Steps between C-alpha positions, in 0.01 A plus 500: 500500500648852407532784737218685328266195532588472868440868561162471309407200717581672816296816399209289400482337837510823686199669655399840381610636828842336473533657146406836624751464791775404240401796278532744798836353613622547137363853485680613828813326390500705179453810701795413728722425200409823340579691824832327513589592144387864568723509824802375283418743230449794725703452814454870592105443529331478831286193574182716454621607157566140407158379633320790324665412168410127543137598572497731186650217284249251616212739462575547132501152385237295338465125417597400152638198304867484422586229256170320607579525873347731750715796588469858594605811316477872557158634392667745259658215297327304233563120458694391206333236277682185462493300179440152613516345160875563472724196563 
């Protein structure tokens, strides 16, 4: 069984509540990673500035599909169409 199949099987067996908890953990992990990146990029910023920027970034995203997979992108960007017929 491939890794994708194992992951799909695990997700299929999860309750709705478990899937929601997983999604929330992923969301907050993404916010922590973004904050860490901003701290490294802007070492002179205060923690309040970092958190304000993280909040602004996460406010301005919308769900989309990227190469057929769920992703997020800033609301001012347009998705790029992908030619799936190409080899």
